[in-house]
N, C-alpha and C positions, 0 to 999 in steps of 0.2 A: 593167722595174719595174712594168709594168701588170698583171702576173700575181701580184703579191705577196700579195694577199689571197684567202683561200678562206673562204667563209661558215662562221662558227662563232659560238658564243655566248660572250661574255665575262662572267665572274661576279665581276669585280674587287671590288666592294664589297657583293655580295649584295643589290643594289638594282635596281629596274626600269631606272633610267637606265643603270647600268653594265652591265646584262645585255643591252642592246640591241645588235644586230649593227652593227658599224661598216661603213659603206659602203666599197666598193672604192676609190672616188674619194677619200674622206676619208683612208683609210689610206695610199694612195699619196702624197697630198699631205703627210701627216705625215712619212712616211719620207724623201721627197725634200727637203722644206724643212729638216728637222732635220739630215739627213746632209750637205747642202751646207755648213752652218756648220762642221761638224767637218772637212770637206775643207779649209777655209781654214786651220785650225789645223795640219794635217799638210802642207799645201802650204808653209806658212811654215817648218815643221821641215825639209822637204826643201831649201828655199832656204838655210837656215843650214848644213845639212850639205854641200851642193854648193858653196857660195860661202864656206866658212869661211876659206880662205886669202886670198881677195880682200878680204873684210870685215876680217880681221885687219890686212892691210897698209894698208887705207884709214883705219881708225879708231884704230889703236894704234901709237904711235911707238916701235918697237923693231926692231932689225935681226935678232934671233934668231927664226927661223921657229917653233921650239918654243914660245917665250914668247908669240908672237902667237897661236898656235893655242890655248894655254892661256887667253889673255885672251878670245878669242872664245867658247870653251867656257864660261868663267866667266860671260860676258855672257848666253849662252844659258841657263845654269843659273839665273841670277838671276830669269828669268821664271818658272821652276818654283818657286823658293823663296817667291815671293809668292802662289802659287796658293791656299794655305790661306786667306789673307786674302780673296781673291776669292770663295772658297766661303762665307765668313762674310757676304759682302755679297749675293751672288746667291742663295744657298741659301734664306735666310729670305724673300726676295722671291718665289721660286718657290713656296714653301709657303704664303705668305700672300696674294699678289696674283695668282698664276697662273704655270704653267709657261711659257706662251707669252710673257708679259711679260718674265720673267727671261732667256729665251733671246734675245729681240729686243734687249734692252739689252746683253747680253754680246757679241753679234756686231757691234753698232754700235761698241762700244769697240775690238774687235779690228780691224775694217776701218779705222778712223781711225788707229790706231797702226801698222798694217802699211803703209798708204799713206804715213804720215809718214816712215818709215825711208827710203823712196825719195828723200826731199827733204833729208836731213841732209847738210850739207857735210862734207868730209873733214878729217882731222887737219891736213893741209897748209894748209887754208883757215882754220880757226877754232881750231886747237890742241886743248887738253885739253877744250874744250867739246864736241867731236865725240863722243868716247867717252861723255861724261856724258849727252848727249842720246840716244845710241843705247841706253844702259842704261835711261834713263827710259822710252823707247818700249817696250823689251823688258819692263819692269815693268808697263806698261799692258796689253801683250799677255797677260802672265801673270795679271794681275788679271781680265781678261775670261774667260780660259779656266778660271778657278776655278769658274765655274758652267756651263761648256759641256758637258763630257762627262756629268756626273751628271744635268744637266737633260735632255740629249738622250736618255739611256737611259730616264729616267723618262717622258718624253713618248711615246716609241714604245711602251714596255712597257705604259703605261696605255691606249693605243689598241688594243693587240694582243689577239686572242683567246688564251685560255689555251693551247690546243693548238698554237699557231703562234708563241708568244712568242720562242722561241730563234731561229727562222728570221728573223722580222721584225727583231729587234734586231741580228742579225748583219749586216744591211745598214748599220748604223752603222759597223761595222768595215770593210765594203767601201768605204764613203765615205772612211774614214781612209786606207786604203791607196791608194785612187784619188787622193786629194789628194797623198800622198807621191810617187806616180808622176808625177802632173801637174806637180808642182813640179820634179822632176828633169828631166822632158821639156822644160819651158819653159826651164830653164837651158841644157840641151843645145842646143835650137833657137836661142836667141839667141847662144850661143857660136859655133855654126856660121855663122850669118848675119853677125854683127858681127865675129867674130874674137876671139882671146884678148886682144889688146892693148886693143881698144875695150871689151871686156867688163870688163876690170880697171879701165879709166878711168872709164866711166860706165854701160856696158851692164848691169851687175849691178843697177842701180836699177829697171830696167824690170820684172823679175819681181815685185818687191815692190809696184810700182804695180798690176800685174795682180792680186795677192793682195788688195789693198784693194778693187778693183772687184768681185771675186768675193764679198767680204764684204757689199758693198752689195746684190748680187743675192740673197744668202742672207737678208738682212734683209727685202727685199721679199717673198720667199716666206713667211717666218715670220709676217709681219704678216697674211697671208691665211689662216693656219691656224686651225682650231677648237680651243678649249681641250679638254683631255682630259676624257672623261666622268667619270673618277674625281675630278678636281679640282672639276668642276661639282657633283657629288653631295656632296663634302666641304663646299663652300660652303653648300649647302642645309642640311646637318646642323648646321653651326656657327651658321647663322642661327636654327635652331630652338633650339639650346642657349642662345643669347644671350637668347632670349625667356623662358627658364625660369630660376628661381633656382638657385644652386649655385656651387661654386668653379670657376674657370677655370684651365686648365693652360697655362702658357706654353711656347713652342717650345723654349727651352733646357732647361727641366725635362723635357720629353719626350725631348730628345736625351740627357740624362744617363741616362734609363732604358734607352737603347739601347746603352750602352757595350759589352756583349759582342758585339753585332752590328757595332759600329764596328770593333772589333779584328779580327773575322773578315774584314770587308771590306778592311781595310788589308793583311792578310796575302795575300788573293787578288789585290789590285791590285798588290802588290809583284812577284809572279811574272809577272803579266800585262804590266806595264810594263817590267820588267827585260828580258824577252825581246824586247819591241818595240824598245827603245832600243839593246840590244846587237846583236841579230841584224839588224835592218833599218838602224838608224842608225849603229852604230859599226863593224861588221865591214868594210864597204868601206874606210873610212879606216884601219882596223887593217891590212888587207891591203897598203895602199899605204905608210903611214908607219912601220909596225913590221916587216912581213915583206918589204917591198921590191918588191912587184908594181907594175906601171905603173898610172897613174891610170885610163886607159881600161879596162884589164882589170878592175880592182877595181870600178869603177862598173857595168860590163857584168854581172859576176857578181852584184852586188847587185840589179841590175834584173831579172835572170832569176829570182832567188829571190822578189822582190816580185811579179812577174807570176804565178808559181806559186801564191803565197798568194792573190792576188786572185781567181783563177779558182775556187779551192776553198773560199773563205769561205762562200758560200751552201750548199754541200754540208755544211760543218761545222755550220751552223745547222740544216739538216734532220736531220742525224744526231743532234744534241743533243736535238731534240724526240722522236726515235724511241727512243734507247737511254738517255737521261738525261744531264743536265748534269753531275752529280757524277762519273759514270763518265768522261766526257770530260776533265774537269779533272784527275782523278787520273792518267789515262793520260798526259796531257801532262807533268805534273810528273815521273812515273816515267821517261819517255823522256829528259827533260833530265838527270836525275840520273845515269842509266846511260850516255848516249851523248855528253854534252858534251865530256868529256876526249878520247875517241877522235876526235871530229870536229875539235877544235882541233889535234890532232896531225896530222891529214890536211891541214889548212890549210898546213902547212910542207912539203908533199910536192913542190911544183912540178909536180904532175901535174894537168892540167885535169879529167879524169874524176873523180879523187879529190877535188879541190877542190869541184867541182860537187856530188858526192855528199854531202860534209860540210855544205855550206851548205843544200842542200835537206833534209837530215835534220833539221837544227836548225829549219828553217822548218816542216817537217811537225809537229814537236813543238809549235811555237807555234800551228799551226792548230787543235789540240784545244782551245785557249782561245777562239779567235775566235768560234765559234758558240755557246759555252756561257756565257762569262763575263758579257756584258752583262745577260742575263736573270737570271743567278744573283745578281748584285750588286743589281739592283732588287728582287728578292724577299726581301732581307734585312730590309727596313724597312717600317713601316706608312705609310699614305698621308699622314698629317699631318706627317711629318718626312722623307719619302722623298727629296725633292730635297736638303734641307739635309744629312741624314745621309750620303747617298751622295757628295755634293759634298765635304764636309769630309773624310771618311775617304779618299776617292779621292785628293784633292789632297795630303793630308799624305804618303801613301805615295809618290805620284809625285814630290813635292818631295825627299823623302829618298833614294829609291832608283832612280827612273826617269830623270827629266830630268838628274840629276847624273851619270848613269852614264858618259857620254863623258869628262867632266872627271875623275872619280875614277879611271877605268881608265887614262887618259893619264898622270895624275900617278903612280899606283902603278907602272906599267911603267917610267917614267923614274926613279923612286926606287929600285926594287928590281931592275930588269933582268929581271924574270920575265915572259916573254911569254904565260904561261898565266893571268895575272890575270883576263881576261874570262871564261874558262871557269869558274873558281872562283866568280866573281861570279854567273854564271848558275845554278850548282849551289846556291849558298846561297839564291838567290831561289826556286828550285824546291822546296827543303826547306821554306821558310817557307810557300809556297803549299800544299804537300801537308798540312802540319800544320793549316792553316786550313780546308781543304775537308773534312777528316775530322770537323770539328765543325759542319758545315753540313748541315741537313736538305735532301734533294733535293726541289725544288718543281716539277719538270718536269710540265707539263700541269695544274697547280693554280692556283687564283686567287691574285692578289697579296694579301698581308696587309692588313687594314684599318688 
């Protein structure tokens, strides 16, 4: 990560302060400090995905495995449904008091809630209070992540030089996938060391405690970061405006003026997150629970696809800066629309080479979003509402179509018996994303809007 920055001039607000070259050290600190916080979010997602069966048996009193699975997916989805409220809390803080302050507050809440899950007694110990407390902690996690991704994108993008913005913001996605892999690896390690019986008894709690500690490390790093030059200049401009007479424009009035951009952002986030939660989060469980493959085989295939993506994310960021972010996103949407049905048909083949080809093809389509999407989303909004607008639109889309994907797909497959439901879900998301990107002006290599 030490080579992330190449000297360039940033023109974010067409002011001397924003045009100053960001030092290599400050840029690296910004990327690492912000990325680690997002790692915690995806670390937590991996824990829920890997330990869904154990958590269901621990907190939900029902002998039906499908009902328990639906219950834990519903608990997981609850954290996403409250995200828009979190964006309404942390977004205005980020736009008024600073990007760094909002990100520090959000990771603090995430760390406390994640660590608390490790301490919740089981249903056998405290009865119905167990799932209630679990849901409350999940809601706190969702509240905290309401400001996490939008703020992280904003923070890195406002530090980054124009010509390198796609590459530098792609490290945020690298951190997300690293967190997902780390979470799965931690669960696997403790399962091997403790054994499945001990893991089901109490060992599952240890990874959540680790997640809480990672959150505190991220908080320490964030508190040492410098505020973005764009926000610093914005504060100076607002101080000058307060000194002069004239009408003041409130944050929510500014947000109302951004409604076309909010809709475009929601459409792009829909395809971005549907691919994340279906391809990385849902397909391993789909292979096991729906198609009948073994747990170890399903997890191994999912891990292979995730490693494939992790290695190529920086390449995707470099490519986006070179050929244009809009071209990358259009290509990814087109690949999903054309290839998703054939890939899901190959998942039924029982042939390892064909299964691997299918999963890697879907992962490749997703890679076209990884390097291009973060910088595209931040370029949609002006600096005075960037944190709030991105956080609100991002989290509404994630709540409706991303984090709820495992629950919706599990329910639809059980209700209809149609095993191709996830494929159609991906295609619909890709169509929404394609329509949205066609209305977005490509801003690759250009300054962020004021």
